[in-house]
VEXDREN-2710 file (C-alpha; in Angstrom, 1 decimal):
% VEXDREN-2710
k/r/px/py/pz
1/MET/103.4/127.1/114.5
2/GLU/100.3/129.2/113.8
3/TYR/97.1/128.4/115.7
4/ASN/93.6/129.6/114.7
5/ILE/90.2/129.5/116.3
6/GLY/88.6/126.1/115.7
7/ASP/91.9/124.1/115.5
8/ILE/92.0/120.9/117.5
9/VAL/95.3/120.4/119.3
10/ARG/96.8/117.6/121.5
11/THR/98.4/118.4/124.8
12/LYS/101.2/116.7/126.8
13/LYS/99.1/116.0/129.9
14/PRO/95.4/114.7/129.7
15/HIS/92.5/116.6/131.2
16/PRO/91.1/114.8/134.4
17/CYS/88.3/113.4/132.2
18/GLY/91.1/111.5/130.2
19/CYS/91.0/113.4/126.9
20/LYS/94.1/115.0/125.4
21/LEU/92.3/116.8/122.6
22/TRP/91.3/120.5/122.9
23/GLU/89.5/123.0/120.6
24/ILE/91.0/126.5/120.5
25/THR/88.2/129.1/121.0
26/ARG/90.4/132.2/121.5
27/VAL/93.9/133.2/120.4
28/GLY/95.9/136.2/121.5
29/VAL/97.8/137.0/124.7
30/ASP/95.8/134.2/126.3
31/PHE/94.6/130.9/124.7
32/LYS/91.1/129.7/125.5
33/LEU/90.9/125.9/125.1
34/LYS/87.7/123.7/125.3
35/CYS/88.0/120.0/126.1
36/THR/86.5/118.0/123.2
37/ASN/85.3/115.3/125.6
38/CYS/83.6/117.1/128.5
39/GLY/83.4/120.7/127.3
40/HIS/85.4/122.2/130.1
41/VAL/86.9/125.6/129.2
42/VAL/90.4/126.6/130.3
43/VAL/92.1/130.0/129.8
44/MET/95.9/130.1/130.0
45/PRO/98.7/132.5/129.0
46/ARG/100.0/132.0/125.4
47/GLU/103.5/131.0/126.7
48/LYS/102.1/128.2/128.9
49/ALA/99.7/127.0/126.2
50/LEU/102.5/126.8/123.6
51/LYS/104.5/124.6/125.9
52/ALA/101.5/122.3/126.7
53/ILE/100.5/121.7/123.0
54/THR/102.4/118.9/121.3
55/LYS/100.7/118.9/117.9
56/LYS/97.9/120.2/115.8
57/GLU/95.3/117.6/114.8
58/SER/93.3/119.6/112.3
END
């Protein structure tokens, strides 16, 4: 699946704040994800991010 900046994705495990929805803010070798509930930013390797994402919301 192709992911672009600004896409909202759902992850398998929720963030400690309880939200499973994340906004993609950077795509490349690393994915930069921003929690849609609390705004926390996480940078993770592409391989790990693709395993964590279950589906694209929008």
